[in-house]
N, C-alpha and C positions, 0 to 999 in steps of 0.2 A: 830860666824855665823852672817852674815849681816841680818838686819831686812828687811821685805818686802818693806818698804818704801825706805830704802837705796838701795836695789837692783833695784827697779824701777827708783829711782833717777839716778842711774848710766846708765840704759838703755835709759832713756829720754835724759840724758846728751850726750850719744853717738849719739842718733838720731839727737839731735840739732847740734852736731859737724858736722855730715854729711850734714845737711841743710846749716850750715854756710859755709862749703867748697863749696857747690853749689851756695852760695850767695842767698839763698831763705828764710832766717830767716826774718820774718816780724815784724816790730815794730809799736807800736801805736804812734800816733802823737798828743799829747794833745794840745788842743787849749783853752786858757783862754778867756772866753767871758766877754767883758767889757760892763757895763751898758751904754746904749745910753741915753744921756741927753734929747733928743727930744722925747723919748717915753713917753706916757701918764702914769703917776703913778697910782698905785692901790689906790682907795679911801677906807677910813674907816679901815685902818690897823694901829693898835697902834704901837708906836715906840718900845714897848717891844716885839712885835711879829716879830722876825727876821726870814725870810724865805729864800728860795733859797739855796745858798751854804754857807752862813755865819753860823758859829758855835755859834748860839745864843739860846735864850730861845724860845721854841715852846709852843704854846698855847695847853695845854692838859687838860683833864677833868677826874674826879674821879668817874663818874657814867654816865649812859646812858643819852643822850640828845635827844631832839625832832627830830633833823635832822637824827639821827642814824637810825630811823625806815624806812627812805626812801630806805635803802638798802635791805629791805625785804618786803616792801609794794609796789605793782605794780598795774596797772590798764590795762585791755584789753577791747577793744570795743566789742559790741554785735556781730558784723560780725565775728571777730576773735574767740569769744567764741563759736559760732555755728560751725565754721569750726573745732575747736578743738574737740568739742563734737562728731562730725561725722567723725573724723580722716581724714578730707579732706586736700589733699596736698595744700600748699600755696606758692606763690611766694613772699609774703610780700606786695603785692599791695593793700591789703585791709586795711592797716594801715591808720588811720585817726587821726586827732588832734581835741581835743575838742575846738570848736570855741566859742568865746565870742561875745556878741551882736555887738560890734563896730569894729570887724576885719574880718567880713565875706568876703570871696573872691569868685570870680566866680569858680564854680565847687566844692567848699567846701560844706560839709553837716554835719548835727548834728547827733550824735548817743549817746546812753547811754553807760556808762562804768561800768565795774564790777571790784570791788576791790579784789585783791588776796594777800594772804600771801605767799611769796616765800620760798619754802623748797627744791629748786633744784639748788641753786647757790653755788659758791665756795668762796664767800666773807665771810669767816669764822669769822672774827673779826668785820665786818661792817665798815671797813675803807674807802670804796669807796665813802661814803658821808661825810667824816670828813672835816670840814672847813679848818683846818690847811693844809691838803694835797691839797685841791682844791686851796687854796690861793698860795701855793708854785708853783703849775702849772701855775696859772694865772700870778703871778709875773714874772716867767721866760719867759712866752710867751710875756708879754708886754715889757720886757726889751730886749729880744733877738729874738723874733719871734718863729715860729713853726718849721721850716725846720731843719733837722739834718745835712744838707750840703753835706753828703756823707757817705761812709762806714767808719767804725772805723779806718781802715788802711790808709785811704786817708785824710779826713779832718773832720770826724764826731765825733771824740773823744774829749771831752771837760773836763774842770775842774768839771762840774756837773757829768759826767760819772765817773770820777776818785773818787770823794768823795763817790758816791753811792757804787762803788766797794769796797772801803776801809771799809765802814760801814758794808757791807755784809760779808767781810772777817773776820771782828771782831766778828760779830754775829755767824759765823760758826767756829770760832777758827782755821782759816786757814791762811796761809801766805799771800795769795792774792786771787783775784777774777777776773773773766772775764765776762763782760756783753754780752748777746746775745739778738737778737730781740724777741725771745720767749723761753719758756721752751723746746718746741719741737726742736727748732734749737740748743739749748744747748746740748741736748742729741745726736743729729746728729753730731754736731761738735766734741764732745768728742770721740764718737765711731770711727769716721773716722780718728781722730788724733791717737787714740790707734792703729788702723789698719795700719797706716803708719809706725809705729815703726819697725815692722817686716821687711818690704821691705827696709827701710832706713839702718837698721843694716846688711842687706844682700847685700848692695851695689846697692840698687835700682833694684834688681832682685828678682825673686820669692824665698822666703826662703825655706829651707828644712823643712820637716815635724816637726822635733824636734825644729827648730828655729822659728816656727810660734807662734802666740799668741793664747792661749786658753781662750776663753770667756765663762763663765758660767752664764747663765741667767735664772731667775725664769720664769716659764711658763706663769705667769700672769702679767709680766712686761708691762709697758705702751707701746703703739704703737710707740712712738718716740724712745724708746730704741730698739725695734724690728727693726724698719726701719733703725736706725743708724747701727745696727749690720749687717743687710743685705747689706748696702752700704760698710761697712768695709770688708765683705766677698768677695766683688768683687775685692778687692785689692790682693786677693789670699795669704794673710799673716795671716789670722785669721781662726781658727777652733772653731765652736760653739757647746756648750753643753747646753742642756735645762734640768734643774732639776725641779722635781715636786714642786708644790707650797709650799714654806716655809718648804720643807722636807730636813732637815739638814743631815739626814742619807744618803739620795740619793745623795746629793751634796758631802758629804764626800767620798762616793764610787767613784763618777766620778773624783774627785780630786786625789784620791789615785791611780786610774788606768791611770791617764794622765801623759805621759812622758815629756811633754813640761815644760820648766823652767818658761816661762813667762805666768803667769795665772792671769786672771781678773775675779772677781765675781761682777756682777751688779744686783741690785735689787731696786724695789720701796721700800721706807721705810714704807709708809702707802698706801695701795693699794686702788686705786680710785673707784673700782667698788664693792669691798667687805668690805672695811673699816677695814681690819685687818692689823696688823703690821708684818714686816719682823722680824724674831727672831734675833734681833741685838746682844744679848749677845752670842748666839751660833755662829753667824757669826764671831764675834770677836775672839772666841776661835779657830774656824777653820782657821782663818787668821794667827794666831800664829803657828798653826800646819803645814799649807801648804804654807805659805809665798806668798799669792796672793795679788793683788791690790784690795782693796774693794771700790766700787763705789756705792753710793746710790742716788736715785732720791727722794728728800725730798719735792716734790712739795706741798703735802697736809699736811706736818708736820711743815714746816717753819712758825714761828711766833705763831703757835698754841700749839705745844708740847714743854716741857721743861720749867723750871722756868723762863728763860730769853727769851723764844721764839726761842731758837736755833734749835729746831726741834726734830725729833725722836731720833737722836744720843744723844742729851743732855738728853732727857727723860730717856734713858736707860744707861746713864753715860758711853758712849763709843765713845765720839767725837774723841779721839786720835786714835781709831782703824779704823776710816773712812778716807781713803786717799783723795777721791774726792767727793764733794757733789754738786749735781745739784739742782737748785731751780727755782722757778718762782715768779714773782711779780704780777701775774694776779689773784691770789687767795686771801690768807689772807692779802696781802699788799694792795689789792683793786686798783692796778694800772695795769701795763702791762710790759712784758719783762721776760727774763730768765737770769740765771747766773750760773757760774761754780766756786765754791770755791775750791781752790787747792793751790799747791806750785807755786812759781814764775817760776820755771823751766817748770812745766806742762803748766802754762799759756802761756809761750813763744811758746811751741810746738803747743798748740791748736790754737793760733792766727796765726800760720804759716801754719797749716795743716788742720784746721777745716773749711771745705768748706762752711758750712751754716753760719758760722761767717764771713769768709773772704768776701763772695760775697753778704752779706746783708747790707742794709742801716742801719746806727746806730740808736739807740733809739732817738726819738725827745727830745730835751733839756727839754721842760716842763714836759714830762713824767719822765725823769730821776730826775728832781727836786722834783716831786711829790713822786716818789718812795723813794728818800732819806728822805723826810719828814715822809713817812709811816714807814720806819725803826725806826726812832726816836719815833714816836707816839706809835707804837706797843710795843716798849721796856718800855716806860714810863707809858702807860695806862694799868697797870697790871690787872685791873678789867676785861678787855675784855677776857683774858685767863681764869680767874676764872669763868666768866659768861658762856662761852661756855661749860666748863666742868660741870658746874651745870646743863646746859640743857641736856647734855648726861645722867647725873644721873636722871634727871626728866623723860626722855624718858624711861629709864629702869624701874623706879618706876611705871610709868603710864601704861606700856604695859607688864611688866614682861619679856621683851626680853633682853637678856644679851649683850647689846651693849658696846663697849669699845672705840669708837671714834665718832667724829661728822659726819662720813660717815656711813649711815645705809642703807644697802641693804636688803629689805624685799622680799625674793624670793617666788613668788606665783605660779610659774609653767608656764602655757600656756600663749600665747600672748593675747588671748581673756580675760583671768582673769586679766592680768596686765592692759590692756587698759580699761576694765570695772571699775577697782578700781581707775585708774587715772582720768577717767571721773567723777566718783562719788565725788572724792576729789575736782575736778574742780568746780562742782556744789556747793560744800560745802565751797568754797572760798579758796582752797589751790592749789598752783602750785607745783605738784609733778609729775615728769616725769616717764613714763613707759619705762624701758630699755628693748629692744627687739633684736632679731637677726638682723644683724650679729654682733652687739656689744657683745652679750652674746649668749651662745649656745641655741638651741631649748629646750623648757621646763624648762629653768632656768630664765625666764623673771621675772623682779622685779620692785618694786617701790624703787627708790633711793631717800632717804631723807637726806638732808644735813642741819645740824644745824648751827646756827650763834649765836654769842655773843649777838646780839640785838634782838633775839627772846625772848619772855617773857615766864614765867611759864604758863600764860593763853593761849598763842599761842600753847604750847605743850599739854595742857589739851584739847583744842578744836581739835587739830590735832589727838590726841589719840582717842578721842570720834568718830571722823569721820572714822578713820582707822578701829576701832572695828566694824563698820557697813558694811565694805566691804571686810575685810580679817579676817581670824581666827588666832589670835596671837599664839595659841598653835601649829598650823600646819605650821607656817612660819619659814623658815630657814633664817639665815643671812649670811652664807658663802656657796659659791658654791664649788663643788669638781671636776668638770670635765673641767675646763678651759674655755677660751673664743674662740669664732669663730674668726678666723683671717680675717681681712679686706683685 
């Protein structure tokens, strides 16, 4: 009996053969960017610090440095503070810059600033302020400029992009990888590519019910997965089944009752609003039983989970059971962009049929260079992963709340309660966002706390003390049970 991967490999191969016969298989056009001699060189970079695309020694550190704190320490002006305290809508026009005595300009004015510790971000490892990553971007910008020149299928795909893809494929233990402008675009591209298989194998006509693709999606999957599935449905070659959150018994029943041969299960690996994990081991067992294609969105697990930062699949020792892995470079990598780690055959299909990839401008070269540096730094600075998991333990010890990931949703109930608590934390010097409808259902409003490797034990002690004065830890739930309100 053929494995699920082999079956899907054959179907993708057939779909690609159809595309090839129609002469619409799309190819990347790599451009090698040469260093321009007339560009101004970066100053104060030692010869041993080789950045950009050269495989050299990167400057890394074995403990937190002073600059790391800038990823969790922010300031807001008094005007902004008062708007937030009164939940006043803002266009952003009130943003001002602290002026110094010798650079006053007409219309500028002075105001006091309030320091906040950020507990609402996704920069899990604190890499957004890392000097090696910043220098990689600066070096690429000075040597090649900012513009990406075009889409990846025209002239925007360079040696920088290829090296980043290779490093991500290696991280995810996959054959290849495709960069996308964002994680949202990556999910959209994959879902529409999957949807195209049914129609391609049916000779570009609407497939019969049995020949359609059955997509099984967790009810709490990210909006980008949902929107991608909706777009795939419009191709009339996909039938969607929604299973209860992480309910493998429900999923097994749906799979058992489905007559379609081509089955796909897609799930977040670490859910962004509840902080819980998909049951990866059980999913792997069901994959062997039912022969479906397993797709995970590892946006919040990449670089954070697993010994090497390979993500949730590495953490649960089931990387080989995951066929396609979606990820982002805008969270733990501290940069920007999305990616799809997959086989070479899948990559060719997605770049030929993934509309959000095809019709988007490629990632700017300095961003690709920075992300490539981030992959290396995240792998080498292992203390960051140890630090963030120590902060997870600290939060549990300080509050008694049984958290299992750096994403902590403290469900407090009503919108008023959540806003009141968020305002109190703001007054206490903490940026913690109240999550309200329509992002979550009524009466499941929450404070979403996100931990970082560059938070300190003292930060957690102070946060826990402030939280204890505005919510009751014993009455606080961390997992919702009734799903999200759909946007």
